[in-house]
C-alpha positions as CSV (number, residue, x, y, z in Angstrom):
1,M,98.8,81.6,94.3
2,R,100.8,83.1,91.5
3,V,103.5,85.7,91.2
4,V,101.8,89.0,90.6
5,C,104.7,90.7,88.9
6,Q,108.2,89.8,87.8
7,R,111.1,92.1,88.2
8,N,111.7,94.2,85.0
9,S,108.1,93.6,83.8
10,G,105.4,96.2,84.0
11,V,101.8,95.5,84.9
12,I,98.4,97.2,84.8
13,F,96.0,96.1,87.6
14,P,92.9,98.3,87.3
15,P,90.8,98.8,90.5
16,V,87.5,97.3,89.5
17,P,84.3,99.1,90.6
18,S,81.8,97.0,92.7
19,I,78.6,96.8,90.7
20,V,75.5,97.1,92.9
21,D,71.8,97.6,92.5
22,E,69.8,100.5,93.7
23,Q,69.7,99.0,97.2
24,G,73.5,98.8,97.4
25,E,73.6,95.0,97.1
26,L,75.9,93.1,94.7
27,D,74.6,92.9,91.2
28,K,76.1,89.6,90.2
29,A,75.2,89.8,86.5
30,G,76.6,93.3,86.2
31,M,79.7,92.4,88.3
32,A,80.4,89.4,86.0
33,R,80.2,91.7,82.9
34,M,82.6,94.1,84.6
35,L,85.2,91.5,85.4
36,D,85.0,89.9,81.9
37,H,85.4,93.4,80.4
38,V,88.6,94.1,82.3
39,I,90.1,90.7,81.4
40,E,89.1,91.0,77.7
41,S,90.5,94.5,77.6
42,G,94.0,93.1,78.3
43,A,94.6,93.9,82.0
44,D,97.5,92.0,83.6
45,G,95.4,91.5,86.7
46,M,92.9,93.4,88.8
47,L,92.2,94.9,92.2
48,I,88.8,94.3,93.8
49,L,87.5,96.2,96.8
50,G,90.0,99.0,96.5
51,S,89.0,102.7,97.0
52,G,87.2,102.7,93.6
53,G,85.5,99.4,94.7
54,E,83.8,101.2,97.5
55,F,85.3,99.0,100.2
56,S,84.7,101.6,102.9
57,Q,81.0,101.6,102.3
58,F,80.4,97.9,102.7
59,S,80.0,95.7,105.8
60,S,82.5,92.9,106.3
61,L,79.8,90.4,105.2
62,Q,79.2,92.3,102.0
63,R,82.9,92.5,101.3
64,K,83.3,88.7,101.8
65,E,80.4,88.2,99.4
66,I,81.9,90.4,96.7
67,A,85.4,89.0,97.1
68,A,84.2,85.4,96.9
69,F,82.0,86.1,93.9
70,C,84.8,87.9,92.0
71,L,87.5,85.4,92.8
72,H,85.4,82.5,91.7
73,H,84.1,84.2,88.5
74,V,87.6,85.3,87.4
75,D,88.7,81.7,88.1
76,S,92.5,82.3,87.8
77,R,92.2,83.9,84.4
78,V,94.4,86.8,85.7
79,P,95.8,87.5,89.2
80,V,93.5,89.2,91.6
81,L,94.3,91.4,94.5
82,V,91.7,92.0,97.2
83,G,91.5,95.1,99.4
84,I,91.0,94.0,103.0
85,A,91.7,97.1,105.0
86,C,89.7,97.9,108.1
87,T,90.5,100.3,110.9
88,G,91.3,97.4,113.2
89,T,94.0,94.8,112.8
90,A,91.9,91.8,113.8
91,E,89.1,92.4,111.3
92,T,91.7,93.1,108.5
93,I,93.3,89.7,109.2
94,E,89.8,88.1,109.1
95,L,89.1,89.5,105.7
96,G,92.6,88.6,104.6
97,R,92.1,84.9,105.6
98,H,88.8,84.9,103.7
99,A,90.4,86.3,100.6
100,Q,93.2,83.7,100.9
101,E,90.8,80.8,101.3
102,H,89.0,81.9,98.1
103,G,92.2,82.1,96.0
104,A,93.4,85.7,96.1
105,D,96.8,86.2,94.6
106,G,97.5,89.0,97.1
107,V,95.8,91.5,99.4
108,L,96.0,95.3,99.6
109,V,96.0,97.1,102.9
110,V,95.5,100.8,103.3
111,N,96.7,102.1,106.7
112,P,94.1,102.7,109.4
113,Y,92.2,106.0,109.2
114,Y,90.5,108.3,111.6
115,V,92.9,107.6,114.5
116,K,96.5,108.7,114.0
117,L,99.1,106.0,114.8
118,S,102.7,106.2,115.8
119,D,105.3,104.8,113.5
120,D,105.7,101.7,115.7
121,A,101.9,101.1,115.7
122,R,101.7,101.4,111.9
123,F,104.6,99.0,111.6
124,M,103.1,96.4,114.0
125,H,99.7,96.7,112.3
126,Y,101.2,95.6,109.0
127,K,103.6,93.1,110.5
128,N,100.8,91.3,112.4
129,I,98.7,91.2,109.2
130,A,101.5,89.8,107.1
131,D,102.5,87.3,109.7
132,A,98.9,86.0,109.9
133,L,98.6,85.4,106.1
134,D,100.3,83.3,103.5
135,T,99.2,85.3,100.6
136,P,101.4,88.3,99.6
137,V,100.6,91.7,101.2
138,F,100.7,95.0,99.5
139,L,100.9,98.3,101.4
140,Y,98.5,101.0,100.2
141,N,99.5,104.5,100.9
142,F,96.8,107.1,100.4
143,P,97.3,109.9,102.9
144,D,94.7,112.3,101.3
145,L,92.0,109.8,102.4
146,T,93.5,108.2,105.5
147,G,94.9,111.4,107.0
148,Q,98.3,109.9,107.6
149,D,101.2,108.8,105.4
150,I,102.5,105.3,106.1
151,G,105.9,107.0,106.2
152,L,109.1,106.3,104.3
153,D,110.9,105.0,107.3
154,V,108.0,102.6,108.1
155,I,107.7,101.5,104.5
156,T,111.5,100.8,104.4
157,R,111.5,98.9,107.6
158,L,108.5,96.8,106.6
159,A,110.2,95.9,103.2
160,R,113.4,95.0,105.1
161,E,111.9,93.0,108.0
162,V,108.7,91.5,106.7
163,P,109.2,89.2,103.7
164,N,105.5,88.6,103.1
165,I,105.0,92.4,102.4
166,V,105.9,92.3,98.7
167,G,105.0,95.8,97.4
168,I,103.1,99.1,97.6
169,K,100.5,101.1,95.9
170,D,101.6,104.7,96.4
171,T,98.7,107.0,95.9
172,I,100.3,110.4,96.7
173,D,100.3,113.5,94.6
174,N,104.1,113.8,94.6
175,I,106.2,111.6,92.4
176,S,109.3,112.3,94.5
177,H,107.7,110.3,97.3
178,T,107.4,107.2,95.0
179,R,110.9,107.9,93.7
180,E,112.2,107.8,97.3
181,I,110.5,104.5,98.0
182,I,112.1,103.0,94.9
183,N,115.5,104.5,95.7
184,R,115.5,103.3,99.3
185,V,113.9,99.9,99.0
186,H,115.4,98.6,95.8
187,T,118.9,98.9,97.2
188,F,118.3,95.9,99.4
189,R,115.1,94.4,97.9
190,P,115.0,94.9,94.1
191,D,111.9,92.7,93.7
192,F,109.8,95.0,95.9
193,I,106.8,95.9,93.7
194,V,106.0,99.6,93.3
195,F,102.6,100.6,91.7
196,S,101.5,104.1,91.1
197,G,98.1,104.9,92.5
198,Y,97.4,108.1,90.5
199,D,96.9,107.2,86.9
200,E,99.0,110.1,85.5
201,Y,102.1,109.0,87.5
202,M,102.2,105.5,86.0
203,L,104.7,106.5,83.3
204,D,106.9,108.3,85.8
205,T,106.8,105.3,88.1
206,L,107.9,103.0,85.3
207,L,110.7,105.4,84.3
208,L,111.9,105.5,87.9
209,G,112.1,101.7,88.1
210,G,108.7,100.9,89.4
211,H,106.4,98.2,88.0
212,G,103.2,99.8,86.8
213,G,100.0,101.2,88.0
214,I,96.5,100.6,89.4
215,P,94.6,103.0,87.1
216,A,90.8,103.4,87.3
217,T,90.8,104.9,83.8
218,F,91.6,101.5,82.4
219,N,88.1,100.4,83.1
220,F,86.7,102.7,80.4
221,A,89.8,103.8,78.3
222,P,92.1,100.7,78.4
223,D,93.8,101.7,75.2
224,I,95.4,104.7,76.9
225,T,97.0,103.0,79.8
226,R,98.0,100.0,77.7
227,G,99.4,102.4,75.2
228,I,101.6,104.1,77.8
229,Y,103.0,100.8,79.0
230,Q,103.6,99.5,75.4
231,A,105.3,102.8,74.4
232,F,107.5,102.5,77.5
233,Q,108.4,98.9,76.6
234,D,109.2,100.0,73.0
235,N,111.2,103.0,74.1
236,D,108.9,105.1,71.9
237,L,108.9,108.6,73.4
238,E,106.5,110.0,70.9
239,Q,103.8,107.4,71.6
240,A,104.4,107.7,75.3
241,R,103.9,111.4,75.1
242,Y,100.7,111.0,73.0
243,F,99.1,108.6,75.4
244,Q,100.2,110.6,78.4
245,Q,98.5,113.7,76.9
246,Q,95.3,111.7,76.3
247,L,95.4,110.5,79.9
248,A,95.7,114.0,81.1
249,K,92.4,114.9,79.4
250,L,90.7,112.3,81.7
251,S,92.1,113.6,85.0
252,P,89.3,116.2,85.5
253,L,86.9,113.2,85.9
254,Y,88.1,112.6,89.4
255,A,87.1,116.1,90.5
256,L,83.5,116.0,89.2
257,E,82.1,114.3,92.3
258,Q,83.3,113.2,95.7
259,P,83.6,110.4,96.1
260,F,84.3,109.5,92.4
261,F,82.6,106.1,92.4
262,G,79.6,107.2,90.3
263,V,81.9,109.0,87.8
264,I,83.9,105.9,87.0
265,K,80.7,103.8,86.6
266,T,79.1,106.4,84.4
267,A,82.2,106.6,82.2
268,I,82.2,102.8,81.9
269,R,78.5,102.7,80.9
270,L,79.0,105.6,78.4
271,C,81.7,103.6,76.8
272,G,79.3,100.8,76.1
273,L,79.3,98.3,78.9
274,D,75.9,97.5,80.3
275,I,76.3,98.0,84.1
276,S,74.4,99.7,86.8
277,T,75.8,103.1,87.8
278,A,74.3,102.9,91.3
279,V,76.6,103.7,94.2
280,V,76.5,102.8,97.9
281,A,75.2,105.4,100.4
282,P,76.3,107.9,101.5
283,A,77.7,108.4,98.0
284,L,75.2,110.0,95.7
285,P,74.3,109.1,92.1
286,L,75.6,111.4,89.4
287,S,73.3,114.2,88.3
288,D,72.3,114.6,84.6
289,E,74.5,117.7,84.4
290,K,77.6,115.9,85.7
291,T,76.8,112.9,83.5
292,A,76.9,115.3,80.5
293,Q,80.3,116.6,81.7
294,V,81.6,113.0,81.8
295,K,80.4,112.5,78.3
296,A,82.2,115.7,77.1
297,I,85.5,114.7,78.8
298,L,85.3,111.2,77.2
299,A,84.7,112.8,73.8
300,S,87.8,114.9,74.1
301,I,90.3,112.0,74.0
302,H,92.1,111.2,70.8
303,Q,91.0,114.6,69.4
């Protein structure tokens, strides 16, 4: 198990889509091509079975199959985080132990959805998971999909009281929320890793003292997110502005279809990687009209 991120270093950990066949089963050849592509494109690491990896559509058995295949195929070439979240604590721990046994460098846990939990219940859910695992645990805050913010007070308490919780992916359409996490937690735990969840907030997160992002756009436009990070490192405002403007052109992709799984896979295929664009039901495949819209958006960058 390796350190995922050093203090004062930025990282890009794209959420890798799960490549499946028309029956929704793992396409191992396509998945291998996807993983190799991400590594060869210069990612610092990767996240598998995140939101963009369709974790919520798969059974636990399928998630174990995908995690094991990906971890063994990557074979420690880069650090790998595995999404393990379930609505129950026990099943989340089970998936975490499986990921740990297969060599995951960390696990990502979105808070339980459907049933709203008290602050104490959310705290104990995460504490029990972290106490049961040796591998580092990352919080995942995505209130638009879970229906409930983890909460700044709960995040701060977890960072203070649970050493094995090492960071957070903050996917919230409000950069002041991420800023407040950094301001609160870094006063007593400066090594707590803060990733942006929304691609367009990665630069803001870096400027505020965070560590980087988990941008889905890296899967098909790696030069843009790499360019943002390199410009930040070089203190090159003009380059940072340029790449941020190119990234903004890609943001409409996320609104083309809900969920966005097929959009990301289609964009990857249009950019030249031979993968299946099949998605897992109840998500629907992208229509020809929307595929044309993806193509037009991709053509707009660097113009």
